[in-house]
N, CA, C and O of each residue as an XYZ file, in Angstrom:
496
protein
N     129.693    103.992     18.136
C     128.763    104.569     19.080
C     128.060    103.444     19.854
O     127.536    102.505     19.256
N     128.057    103.551     21.190
C     127.458    102.524     22.035
C     125.972    102.804     22.174
O     125.558    103.923     22.479
N     125.183    101.772     21.945
C     123.733    101.913     22.056
C     123.341    101.939     23.531
O     123.742    101.063     24.297
N     122.558    102.941     23.929
C     122.111    103.071     25.308
C     120.968    102.082     25.547
O     119.862    102.273     25.042
N     121.238    101.028     26.318
C     120.217    100.012     26.551
C     119.260    100.466     27.641
O     119.629    101.210     28.549
N     118.035    100.003     27.530
C     117.022    100.343     28.530
C     116.206     99.104     28.855
O     116.204     98.121     28.113
N     115.512     99.177     29.985
C     114.637     98.095     30.421
C     113.211     98.624     30.415
O     112.896     99.550     31.162
N     112.335     98.046     29.579
C     110.965     98.553     29.488
C     110.050     97.940     30.549
O     110.304     96.854     31.068
N     108.986     98.669     30.849
C     107.955     98.170     31.750
C     106.656     98.897     31.459
O     106.661    100.105     31.220
N     105.548     98.178     31.478
C     104.244     98.792     31.225
C     103.383     98.620     32.462
O     103.275     97.524     33.013
N     102.767     99.724     32.896
C     101.865     99.670     34.037
C     100.504    100.201     33.640
O     100.396    101.085     32.790
N      99.465     99.660     34.260
C      98.102    100.121     33.971
C      97.341    100.323     35.267
O      97.583     99.634     36.257
N      96.412    101.282     35.250
C      95.516    101.535     36.378
C      94.283    102.214     35.819
O      94.398    103.254     35.171
N      93.091    101.648     36.054
C      91.844    102.134     35.468
C      92.021    102.252     33.958
O      92.215    101.233     33.294
N      91.963    103.462     33.389
C      92.148    103.608     31.939
C      93.512    104.188     31.599
O      93.788    104.469     30.433
N      94.370    104.371     32.598
C      95.701    104.944     32.375
C      96.691    103.841     32.002
O      96.693    102.764     32.597
N      97.527    104.127     31.011
C      98.592    103.218     30.603
C      99.891    103.998     30.637
O      99.977    105.104     30.104
N     100.901    103.418     31.266
C     102.176    104.093     31.434
C     103.296    103.216     30.885
O     103.492    102.089     31.340
N     104.028    103.739     29.908
C     105.161    103.023     29.332
C     106.430    103.595     29.951
O     106.696    104.792     29.848
N     107.208    102.735     30.591
C     108.378    103.168     31.352
C     109.639    102.597     30.721
O     109.664    101.450     30.275
N     110.694    103.426     30.690
C     112.015    102.975     30.260
C     113.011    103.318     31.360
O     113.139    104.476     31.757
N     113.713    102.302     31.846
C     114.759    102.505     32.848
C     116.112    102.411     32.166
O     116.402    101.424     31.490
N     116.939    103.431     32.340
C     118.309    103.396     31.848
C     119.228    103.707     33.016
O     118.848    104.444     33.926
N     120.425    103.155     32.999
C     121.361    103.471     34.074
C     121.779    104.927     33.917
O     122.101    105.376     32.817
N     121.771    105.658     35.026
C     122.071    107.087     34.967
C     122.168    107.693     36.346
O     122.611    107.050     37.297
N     121.742    108.952     36.441
C     121.942    109.708     37.683
C     120.651    109.988     38.441
O     120.676    110.731     39.422
N     119.531    109.422     38.024
C     118.283    109.617     38.758
C     117.353    110.646     38.152
O     116.499    111.186     38.857
N     117.493    110.939     36.849
C     116.585    111.891     36.197
C     115.220    111.245     35.997
O     115.111    110.025     35.869
N     114.174    112.079     35.971
C     112.806    111.583     35.803
C     112.116    112.418     34.737
O     111.829    113.596     34.951
N     111.849    111.803     33.580
C     111.138    112.469     32.485
C     109.722    111.918     32.421
O     109.527    110.716     32.243
N     108.733    112.795     32.565
C     107.333    112.373     32.502
C     106.688    113.089     31.330
O     106.528    114.310     31.360
N     106.314    112.344     30.299
C     105.734    112.894     29.067
C     106.600    114.014     28.489
O     106.086    115.043     28.050
N     107.911    113.803     28.495
C     108.839    114.752     27.903
C     109.257    115.901     28.795
O     110.087    116.714     28.388
N     108.713    115.998     29.998
C     109.061    117.080     30.924
C     109.861    116.521     32.086
O     109.508    115.494     32.666
N     110.949    117.214     32.418
C     111.764    116.773     33.547
C     111.102    117.197     34.853
O     110.741    118.360     35.030
N     110.947    116.241     35.762
C     110.275    116.506     37.038
C     111.042    115.840     38.170
O     111.992    115.091     37.942
N     110.610    116.130     39.399
C     111.161    115.446     40.563
C     110.549    114.054     40.650
O     109.401    113.842     40.257
N     111.327    113.109     41.169
C     110.820    111.744     41.329
C     109.690    111.722     42.345
O     109.860    112.229     43.454
N     108.538    111.149     42.000
C     107.462    111.023     42.983
C     107.893    110.137     44.153
O     108.755    109.269     44.008
N     107.283    110.370     45.304
C     107.647    109.660     46.524
C     107.503    108.147     46.378
O     108.343    107.394     46.870
N     106.454    107.703     45.710
C     106.215    106.263     45.556
C     107.334    105.597     44.754
O     107.769    104.496     45.093
N     107.797    106.257     43.698
C     108.870    105.691     42.876
C     110.191    105.754     43.633
O     111.016    104.846     43.534
N     110.388    106.834     44.391
C     111.584    106.963     45.219
C     111.656    105.821     46.219
O     112.716    105.228     46.419
N     110.517    105.512     46.853
C     110.456    104.417     47.813
C     110.753    103.073     47.170
O     111.334    102.185     47.794
N     110.353    102.939     45.932
C     110.605    101.718     45.164
C     112.108    101.502     44.981
O     112.608    100.395     45.186
N     112.826    102.559     44.594
C     114.274    102.462     44.406
C     114.997    102.254     45.737
O     115.994    101.535     45.795
N     114.494    102.886     46.816
C     115.099    102.695     48.138
C     114.950    101.247     48.594
O     115.844    100.702     49.242
N     113.824    100.626     48.258
C     113.555     99.245     48.655
C     114.586     98.281     48.066
O     115.011     97.334     48.728
N     114.981     98.533     46.817
C     115.961     97.650     46.168
C     117.389     98.182     46.295
O     118.331     97.554     45.813
N     117.551     99.336     46.941
C     118.883     99.895     47.170
C     119.525    100.495     45.937
O     120.748    100.460     45.801
N     118.731    101.043     45.040
C     119.255    101.614     43.795
C     118.828    103.070     43.610
O     118.634    103.518     42.480
N     118.682    103.801     44.696
C     118.234    105.191     44.612
C     119.276    106.042     43.874
O     120.458    106.033     44.218
N     118.817    106.773     42.859
C     119.698    107.662     42.102
C     120.586    106.967     41.094
O     121.509    107.593     40.573
N     120.349    105.702     40.796
C     121.199    104.976     39.856
C     120.527    104.716     38.512
O     121.151    104.190     37.591
N     119.249    105.087     38.402
C     118.515    104.874     37.155
C     117.856    106.170     36.701
O     117.366    106.950     37.517
N     117.850    106.389     35.389
C     117.040    107.451     34.797
C     115.713    106.822     34.392
O     115.684    105.722     33.839
N     114.621    107.517     34.666
C     113.285    107.000     34.375
C     112.641    107.878     33.316
O     112.529    109.091     33.492
N     112.219    107.267     32.216
C     111.504    107.976     31.162
C     110.110    107.366     31.045
O     109.965    106.155     30.874
N     109.082    108.219     31.138
C     107.701    107.734     31.185
C     106.861    108.396     30.102
O     106.952    109.605     29.890
N     106.042    107.599     29.417
C     105.003    108.118     28.534
C     103.689    107.582     29.083
O     103.438    106.377     29.042
N     102.851    108.476     29.595
C     101.581    108.070     30.205
C     100.426    108.640     29.401
O     100.441    109.809     29.018
N      99.429    107.810     29.149
C      98.243    108.219     28.399
C      96.999    107.748     29.134
O      97.023    106.722     29.813
N      95.914    108.498     28.999
C      94.625    108.111     29.551
C      94.536    108.322     31.048
O      95.547    108.531     31.718
N      93.314    108.266     31.571
C      93.106    108.381     33.011
C      93.390    109.767     33.549
O      93.483    110.735     32.795
N      93.526    109.851     34.853
C      93.828    111.108     35.524
C      95.236    111.088     36.088
O      96.000    110.148     35.866
N      95.568    112.150     36.828
C      96.923    112.270     37.366
C      97.272    111.117     38.311
O      98.341    110.518     38.194
N      96.376    110.810     39.238
C      96.644    109.761     40.226
C      96.764    108.398     39.556
O      97.665    107.624     39.882
N      95.867    108.098     38.626
C      95.922    106.809     37.925
C      97.205    106.682     37.117
O      97.805    105.609     37.065
N      97.628    107.775     36.485
C      98.866    107.744     35.715
C     100.062    107.495     36.627
O     100.974    106.749     36.272
N     100.055    108.126     37.811
C     101.166    107.925     38.738
C     101.204    106.481     39.238
O     102.274    105.879     39.314
N     100.041    105.926     39.579
C      99.988    104.545     40.059
C     100.378    103.563     38.955
O     101.013    102.543     39.226
N     100.001    103.865     37.714
C     100.405    103.031     36.580
C     101.918    103.112     36.383
O     102.558    102.116     36.045
N     102.485    104.296     36.596
C     103.924    104.487     36.453
C     104.689    103.685     37.497
O     105.721    103.088     37.188
N     104.191    103.667     38.729
C     104.849    102.898     39.794
C     104.896    101.416     39.416
O     105.924    100.763     39.591
N     103.790    100.889     38.901
C     103.749     99.488     38.474
C     104.719     99.249     37.315
O     105.412     98.232     37.280
N     104.766    100.190     36.367
C     105.676    100.060     35.230
C     107.137    100.067     35.649
O     107.940     99.295     35.125
N     107.490    100.944     36.601
C     108.872    101.007     37.097
C     109.223     99.704     37.817
O     110.322     99.176     37.652
N     108.287     99.189     38.616
C     108.530     97.931     39.331
C     108.766     96.788     38.348
O     109.667     95.972     38.546
N     107.964     96.728     37.295
C     108.132     95.668     36.293
C     109.456     95.816     35.549
O     110.101     94.820     35.223
N     109.862     97.059     35.279
C     111.140     97.296     34.609
C     112.305     96.905     35.517
O     113.310     96.376     35.041
N     112.176     97.162     36.821
C     113.224     96.773     37.769
C     113.388     95.257     37.816
O     114.505     94.753     37.933
N     112.280     94.534     37.725
C     112.344     93.068     37.724
C     113.065     92.578     36.470
O     113.800     91.592     36.522
N     112.856     93.265     35.338
C     113.567     92.890     34.112
C     115.059     93.177     34.244
O     115.881     92.512     33.615
N     115.409     94.178     35.071
C     116.811     94.501     35.304
C     117.480     93.402     36.118
O     118.577     92.952     35.788
N     116.805     92.969     37.193
C     117.368     91.947     38.075
C     116.238     91.103     38.663
O     115.405     91.615     39.411
N     116.208     89.824     38.330
C     115.135     88.916     38.751
C     115.066     88.741     40.262
O     113.995     88.429     40.784
N     116.178     88.932     40.991
C     116.181     88.677     42.435
C     115.327     89.676     43.209
O     114.991     89.415     44.364
N     114.969     90.800     42.618
C     114.135     91.802     43.293
C     112.655     91.448     43.226
O     111.835     92.083     43.890
N     112.309     90.447     42.436
C     110.902     90.127     42.217
C     110.175     89.778     43.516
O     109.082     90.288     43.763
N     110.761     88.925     44.342
C     110.087     88.522     45.586
C     109.950     89.695     46.550
O     108.925     89.825     47.219
N     110.970     90.552     46.630
C     110.915     91.728     47.510
C     109.812     92.674     47.072
O     109.031     93.149     47.896
N     109.749     92.949     45.777
C     108.739     93.872     45.250
C     107.338     93.276     45.350
O     106.372     94.000     45.590
N     107.220     91.959     45.166
C     105.921     91.289     45.267
C     105.395     91.378     46.704
O     104.216     91.666     46.913
N     106.263     91.132     47.694
C     105.856     91.191     49.102
C     105.424     92.593     49.501
O     104.524     92.755     50.325
N     106.057     93.603     48.925
C     105.720     94.995     49.245
C     104.501     95.489     48.479
O     104.014     96.591     48.736
N     104.000     94.683     47.537
C     102.788     95.034     46.802
C     103.010     95.894     45.574
O     102.050     96.410     45.003
N     104.260     96.059     45.153
C     104.541     96.909     43.997
C     104.250     96.219     42.669
O     104.079     96.896     41.655
N     104.191     94.894     42.650
C     103.963     94.175     41.391
C     102.513     93.749     41.203
O     102.193     93.048     40.243
N     101.636     94.164     42.105
C     100.227     93.798     42.010
C      99.467     94.874     41.254
O      99.506     96.047     41.627
N      98.774     94.479     40.191
C      97.993     95.436     39.420
C      96.653     95.638     40.106
O      95.968     94.669     40.435
N      96.279     96.880     40.319
C      94.995     97.207     40.934
C      93.927     97.064     39.852
O      93.851     97.882     38.935
N      93.106     96.024     39.962
C      92.169     95.693     38.882
C      90.836     96.422     38.990
O      89.944     96.191     38.174
N      90.682     97.299     39.984
C      89.403     97.997     40.134
C      89.219     99.018     39.011
O      90.075     99.876     38.794
N      88.108     98.918     38.309
C      87.764     99.882     37.263
C      86.340    100.360     37.491
O      85.578     99.726     38.221
N      85.985    101.464     36.876
C      84.652    102.034     37.043
C      83.596    101.074     36.493
O      83.724    100.542     35.391
N      82.560    100.873     37.290
C      81.473     99.978     36.898
C      80.597    100.673     35.853
O      80.378    101.883     35.923
N      80.103     99.908     34.895
C      79.318    100.507     33.823
C      77.932    100.914     34.300
O      77.405    100.350     35.260
N      77.345    101.897     33.625
C      75.991    102.362     33.918
C      74.993    101.352     33.363
O      75.137    100.871     32.239
N      73.974    101.038     34.170
C      72.947    100.102     33.738
C      71.716    100.852     33.255
O      71.426    101.937     33.759
N      70.978    100.297     32.281
C      69.761    100.954     31.806
C      68.706    101.005     32.914
O      68.554    100.062     33.690
N      67.990    102.115     32.970
C      66.962    102.296     33.985
C      67.492    102.885     35.278
O      66.712    103.245     36.159
N      68.812    102.988     35.404
C      69.426    103.587     36.586
C      70.133    104.874     36.195
O      70.461    105.083     35.027
N      70.369    105.748     37.193
C      71.041    107.016     36.909
C      72.549    106.824     36.742
O      73.179    107.453     35.892
N      73.113    105.943     37.571
C      74.536    105.612     37.498
C      74.645    104.091     37.526
O      73.679    103.400     37.204
N      75.795    103.567     37.903
C      75.974    102.116     37.921
C      74.989    101.435     38.870
O      74.436    100.383     38.548
N      74.774    102.036     40.037
C      73.866    101.434     41.022
C      72.810    102.392     41.548
O      71.855    101.955     42.190
N      72.954    103.667     41.297
C      72.038    104.690     41.808
C      70.722    104.640     41.043
O      70.674    104.896     39.840
N      69.654    104.303     41.767
C      68.327    104.238     41.150
C      67.674    105.609     41.192
O      68.009    106.424     42.051
N      66.740    105.881     40.271
C      66.027    107.155     40.343
C      65.218    107.229     41.643
O      64.840    106.205     42.211
N      64.963    108.443     42.094
C      64.221    108.619     43.347
C      62.844    107.975     43.225
O      62.185    108.074     42.191
N      62.426    107.314     44.299
C      61.187    106.559     44.292
C      60.190    107.213     45.239
O      60.510    107.446     46.405
N      58.988    107.512     44.757
C      57.947    108.123     45.593
C      56.888    107.078     45.901
O      56.372    106.412     45.003
N      56.575    106.944     47.169
C      55.581    105.953     47.579
C      54.183    106.359     47.122
O      53.396    105.505     46.712
N      53.865    107.654     47.187
C      52.535    108.148     46.778
C      52.647    109.222     45.721
O      51.631    109.747     45.264
């Protein structure tokens, strides 16, 4: 029996973490065990490297919201593609697919209502 090899990639965004496995296949997309259509961002990623419909994508995403999970998945797929073929690294880097978005929610400070929102102030 031949072992089905895969290329792993991990993407993060805010508190979302996405573990991606790329296997050669027909373009199936499994997200947390459910088969879905490929999101536009991931489709564009495969079109950029000329491999549309040649990889099956399996994703396990935890934490965050829907948008953060999707953005983490895009980063994970890009990193997995680089592990597949190193020559795509410069193309993906120039297009911004390999850059991790480091913006996270700022913590709440004591004496304030939110991170920067101060309580209402009355002059008199």
